[in-house]
C-alpha positions in Angstrom: -15.1 2.0 -8.7 -16.4 5.4 -7.8 -14.0 8.3 -8.2 -14.0 11.9 -7.2 -15.6 12.7 -10.5 -18.6 10.5 -9.7 -19.8 9.9 -6.2 -17.2 11.8 -4.1 -18.5 10.8 -0.6 -19.9 7.6 0.7 -20.1 5.4 3.8 -17.5 2.7 3.9 -16.8 -0.2 6.4 -13.3 0.3 7.8 -10.7 -2.3 8.7 -7.8 -0.8 10.8 -4.6 -2.9 10.6 -1.4 -2.5 12.6 1.5 -1.3 10.3 -0.3 -2.3 7.1 -0.6 0.3 4.3 -2.5 -0.7 1.2 -1.9 1.1 -2.2 -4.0 1.3 -5.3 -3.5 -1.7 -7.6 -1.6 -3.7 -5.0 -2.8 -7.1 -3.5 -3.5 -7.7 0.2 -4.2 -11.2 1.5 -6.0 -11.3 4.8 -7.0 -14.0 7.3 -10.3 -13.0 9.0 -10.9 -14.6 12.4 -12.2 -11.8 14.7 -16.0 -12.1 15.2 -16.7 -8.4 14.2 -14.7 -8.7 11.0 -16.3 -12.0 10.1 -19.7 -10.1 10.4 -18.2 -7.3 8.3 -16.9 -9.5 5.5 -20.1 -11.5 5.3 -22.1 -8.2 5.0 -19.6 -6.8 2.4 -19.8 -10.0 0.3 -23.6 -9.5 0.0 -23.1 -5.9 -1.3 -20.2 -4.5 -3.3 -17.2 -6.5 -1.8 -15.4 -3.3 -0.7 -14.0 -1.9 2.5 -11.4 0.6 3.6 -8.0 -0.3 5.0 -6.5 2.1 7.5 -3.0 1.8 9.1 -2.8 1.7 12.8 0.4 3.1 14.4 1.3 0.5 17.0 3.4 2.9 19.0 0.8 5.6 19.3 -2.3 3.3 18.8 -3.5 6.0 16.4 -5.6 5.1 13.3 -4.7 7.0 10.1 -7.2 9.3 8.5 -6.2 8.4 5.0 -6.5 4.8 3.6 -7.1 2.8 0.6 -10.3 1.0 -0.5 -9.9 -2.8 -0.8 -12.0 -5.0 -3.1 -12.4 -8.7 -2.4 -11.4 -10.6 -5.5 -11.3 -14.1 -4.0 -12.3 -15.7 -0.7 -12.3 -19.1 1.0 -14.4 -20.0 3.9 -12.6 -22.0 6.6 -13.9 -23.9 9.7 -15.5 -21.8 12.5 -16.6 -19.2 9.9 -13.0 -18.0 9.5 -12.1 -16.7 6.1 -9.1 -16.2 3.8 -9.6 -13.4 1.4 -7.5 -11.8 -1.3 -8.2 -8.1 -1.9 -6.9 -5.6 -4.4 -6.3 -1.9 -3.6 -8.6 0.6 -5.4 -9.0 4.3 -4.8 -7.6 6.2 -1.8 -9.9 8.0 0.6 -9.9 10.4 3.5 -12.1 9.7 6.6 -14.4 12.7 7.1 -16.1 11.3 10.2 -17.0 8.0 11.9 -20.6 7.0 11.4 -20.6 4.1 13.8 -18.2 1.9 15.7 -20.2 -1.3 16.3 -20.3 -4.1 15.3 -17.5 -2.7 13.2 -16.2 0.7 12.2 -18.0 2.6 9.4 -16.8 6.0 8.2 -18.0 8.7 5.9 -15.1 9.0 3.4 -14.2 11.1 0.4 -12.1 9.7 -2.5 -9.1 11.5 -3.8 -6.5 11.1 -6.6 -3.1 12.6 -7.4 -3.3 16.1 -8.8 -2.9 16.3 -12.6 0.4 17.6 -13.8 1.9 18.8 -17.2 5.3 17.6 -16.1 6.8 14.6 -17.9 7.4 12.2 -15.1 9.1 9.6 -17.2 12.7 10.6 -16.3 11.8 10.5 -12.5 10.2 7.1 -13.0 13.3 5.8 -14.9 15.7 7.0 -12.2 13.7 5.3 -9.5 13.6 2.1 -11.6 17.4 2.2 -12.0 17.9 2.7 -8.3 15.5 -0.2 -7.6 17.7 -2.4 -9.9 20.8 -1.3 -8.0 19.2 -2.2 -4.7 18.0 -5.6 -6.0 21.5 -6.4 -7.4 23.3 -5.4 -4.2 20.8 -7.4 -2.1 21.3 -10.5 -4.2 25.1 -10.2 -3.9 25.0 -9.6 -0.2 22.7 -12.6 0.5 24.1 -14.9 -2.2 20.5 -15.3 -3.5 18.9 -14.9 -6.9 16.6 -11.8 -6.6 15.0 -10.3 -9.6 12.4 -7.7 -10.3 9.1 -8.9 -11.7 8.6 -8.7 -15.5 5.4 -6.9 -15.0 6.8 -3.9 -13.1 4.4 -1.0 -13.8 5.5 1.4 -16.4 3.2 4.4 -15.7 4.9 6.7 -13.2 2.0 6.8 -10.8 1.5 3.0 -10.8 5.3 2.5 -10.3 5.2 4.9 -7.4 2.5 2.8 -5.7 4.3 -0.5 -6.5 7.6 0.8 -4.9 5.8 2.3 -1.9 3.9 -1.0 -1.2 7.2 -3.0 -1.4 9.1 -0.9 1.1 9.9 -3.1 4.1 9.1 -2.4 7.7 8.5 1.3 7.4 4.8 1.7 7.7 4.9 5.4 8.8 7.0 6.2 5.6 4.5 4.2 3.5 1.6 6.1 5.1 3.3 9.5 4.2 3.7 8.2 0.6 0.0 7.1 0.5 -1.2 10.6 1.6 0.8 12.5 -1.1 -1.2 13.9 -3.9 1.7 14.6 -6.2 3.1 11.7 -8.2 6.4 13.5 -8.9 6.9 14.2 -5.2 6.2 10.6 -4.3 8.8 9.4 -6.9 11.3 11.9 -5.6 10.9 10.7 -2.0 11.2 7.1 -3.2 14.4 8.0 -5.0 15.8 9.4 -1.7 14.9 6.2 0.1 16.3 3.9 -2.6 19.6 6.0 -2.7 20.0 5.7 1.0 19.3 1.9 0.8 21.7 1.5 -2.1 24.5 3.3 -0.3 23.9 1.2 2.9 24.0 -2.0 0.9 27.0 -0.9 -1.1 29.0 -0.3 2.1 28.0 -3.7 3.5 28.9 -5.4 0.2 32.3 -3.7 0.1 32.9 -4.9 3.7 31.9 -8.4 2.9 34.2 -8.4 -0.2 37.1 -7.1 2.0 36.6 -9.7 4.7 36.5 -12.4 2.0 
């Protein structure tokens, strides 16, 4: 995978998706049926199996300028040339300009990473993980279901921040803001705020449920 330290700018086929934000290291399954994207995927599979995912705001019909590169790791051809593909998020990028729009969108993009820091982010990561555990426990109690965190939850602060951001539910604009951040500590701090708010909301609902029972 090219990074800012190697080839910083390149042309990349782009796939805008409503309310979908892809993060580095996270999977994204897709069902490809539109003709232009069938063309795109067939072309990509003959080259380096990569394309960019950009979130489309369905309210404003606006395509984000920052996205994440997806690499096809598995694909299955279906009747009528449709495809099921599994992709994995790679580096983030910023669109500098659009090179062409037909038969599919292609942009000139630059890669970027989080800024290096001398701060020990382990305490922030541990706090976020504790809050996540609280949210999972309260959710399980509220729904009377067994809900557990995966055993392979990322340990590195940056990777954990991506995992949490990708698993936020139905808040694409918030996810987009987290994707665009270039500070791991700031991303973890924002996620702590979101999880605290969620925990408090769930705790109140759980207390009400207990009282009614």
